[in-house]
C-alpha positions in Angstrom: -118.8 -166.0 127.7 -119.3 -163.6 125.1 -115.0 -163.6 124.0 -115.7 -167.7 123.7 -118.4 -167.0 121.7 -117.2 -164.0 119.5 -113.7 -166.5 119.1 -115.6 -169.3 117.8 -118.1 -167.5 115.2 -114.6 -166.0 114.4 -113.4 -169.6 113.5 -116.0 -170.9 112.1 -115.7 -167.4 109.5 -112.2 -168.7 108.8 -113.0 -171.7 108.0 -116.3 -171.5 106.1 -114.0 -168.6 104.3 -111.0 -171.2 103.8 -112.7 -174.2 102.6 -114.1 -171.5 99.8 -112.0 -172.3 96.5 -111.9 -170.6 93.6 -115.4 -171.7 92.1 -114.5 -170.1 88.7 -113.7 -172.9 85.9 -109.7 -172.9 84.5 -110.6 -174.6 81.5 -110.1 -173.1 78.5 -112.4 -174.2 75.3 -111.6 -173.1 72.0 -113.4 -172.8 68.5 -110.9 -172.7 65.6 -113.2 -172.5 62.1 -111.0 -172.6 59.1 -112.4 -171.3 55.9 -112.3 -173.7 52.3 -113.6 -171.3 50.1 -112.6 -170.5 46.7 -108.7 -170.5 46.5 -108.3 -170.5 50.3 -108.7 -174.1 50.7 -105.0 -174.4 49.2 -104.3 -172.8 53.0 -105.4 -175.9 55.1 -102.9 -176.9 55.5 -101.6 -173.9 57.2 -104.7 -174.2 59.8 -103.6 -177.9 60.5 -100.2 -176.0 62.1 -102.4 -173.8 64.3 -104.6 -177.0 65.5 -101.3 -179.0 66.1 -100.5 -176.3 68.2 -103.4 -176.4 70.0 -103.4 -179.4 70.4 -100.0 -179.6 72.6 -101.2 -176.5 74.7 -104.4 -177.8 75.9 -104.6 -179.9 79.2 -107.0 -181.8 80.7 -110.7 -180.8 81.1 -109.8 -178.0 78.3 -112.2 -178.2 74.8 -111.2 -178.0 71.2 -113.7 -178.3 68.2 -112.6 -177.8 64.5 -115.0 -176.9 61.7 -114.7 -176.0 58.4 -116.5 -172.9 56.6 -117.9 -174.5 53.5 -121.6 -173.8 52.8 -123.9 -171.3 53.1 -125.5 -172.2 56.0 -123.6 -173.5 58.7 -124.7 -177.0 60.0 -123.4 -179.5 62.5 -122.3 -181.5 59.3 -119.3 -179.3 59.3 -118.1 -180.3 62.6 -114.7 -181.7 61.5 -113.1 -182.9 64.9 -114.3 -182.1 68.5 -112.8 -183.0 72.3 -113.0 -182.6 75.5 -109.3 -183.9 77.0 -110.1 -186.8 79.9 -108.1 -186.0 83.0 -106.1 -189.1 82.5 -103.1 -188.3 80.6 -102.8 -191.7 78.5 -106.5 -191.1 77.4 -105.5 -187.4 76.9 -102.9 -188.1 74.7 -105.4 -191.0 72.7 -107.6 -188.4 72.3 -105.2 -185.9 70.9 -104.2 -188.2 68.7 -107.6 -189.4 67.3 -108.3 -185.4 66.7 -105.1 -185.0 64.8 -105.7 -187.9 62.7 -109.4 -186.9 61.7 -107.7 -183.3 61.2 -105.3 -185.0 58.9 -107.9 -186.9 56.6 -110.1 -183.9 56.3 -106.8 -181.4 54.8 -106.1 -184.0 52.7 -109.4 -184.2 51.1 -110.1 -180.1 51.1 -111.8 -178.6 47.8 -112.7 -175.1 47.2 -116.0 -174.3 47.9 -118.5 -171.1 46.4 -120.2 -169.7 49.9 -118.5 -168.5 53.4 -120.3 -168.5 56.1 -118.3 -166.8 58.8 -121.2 -165.7 60.8 -123.0 -168.9 60.7 -119.6 -170.1 61.9 -119.1 -167.8 65.2 -123.0 -168.3 66.1 -122.2 -172.0 66.6 -118.6 -171.7 68.2 -120.5 -169.0 70.6 -122.9 -172.1 71.4 -120.1 -174.6 72.0 -118.4 -172.4 73.9 -120.8 -171.3 76.4 -122.1 -175.2 76.8 -118.5 -176.2 77.8 -118.6 -174.1 81.1 -115.1 -173.1 80.5 -113.5 -169.8 81.8 -111.9 -169.2 79.2 -113.7 -169.2 75.8 -111.9 -168.3 72.4 -113.0 -168.5 68.5 -109.7 -168.9 66.1 -110.6 -167.9 62.9 -108.4 -169.0 60.2 -109.9 -167.4 57.2 -109.1 -164.3 54.7 -112.4 -162.7 55.9 -114.4 -162.6 52.7 -117.4 -164.0 53.3 -119.9 -164.8 50.7 -123.3 -166.1 51.2 -126.1 -166.2 48.9 -129.6 -163.7 49.2 -131.7 -166.9 50.6 -128.9 -166.8 53.8 -130.4 -164.1 56.1 -128.6 -163.0 59.4 -130.4 -159.6 61.2 -130.4 -160.9 64.6 -127.9 -160.1 67.6 -125.1 -162.4 68.0 -124.1 -162.5 71.2 -120.1 -163.1 71.6 -119.8 -161.7 75.6 -116.6 -163.1 77.2 -115.3 -165.0 73.7 -112.2 -163.9 72.5 -112.0 -164.0 68.9 -108.8 -164.3 66.9 -108.3 -164.2 63.3 -105.4 -165.9 61.6 -103.9 -165.8 58.0 -106.4 -162.8 57.1 -105.1 -162.1 53.4 -105.7 -159.6 52.0 -106.8 -159.0 48.7 -105.8 -155.7 46.5 -106.6 -155.7 42.6 
């Protein structure tokens, strides 16, 4: 009797363990900050190439958001495009085409700006990525990494980028 009870309990434990799948999210979320300050605005076409690559590699359930760094105080108005791709392939492809169209339209209108709020972009990027619940979170910074803020903008608080991969691309060294 005890042997049967033990075997039944062992069977229940085995069923419970095998029924538990990997509960981690396997979705990817990417937030890309595009610097358009000063003469760096001429580099926006190169950012478009990276965005095309991302659109080609991201899958159903993945999220992508692209924002520009054009002001001294980063805000929602700086978002160029964002999407979480549908699980239906035809719908996901339509979303990716619409995303690409928004990026193309933006690249055609880019003008250099006076300020570069990269830190503000990182703050907004971290918030977006954390809201997606994705298992893999990345921020891509397309910039020369020269932050230019006015005296009014102050950032003296901690910024949490825990579990977020940061990638800087096309950072150009300026030498005098």
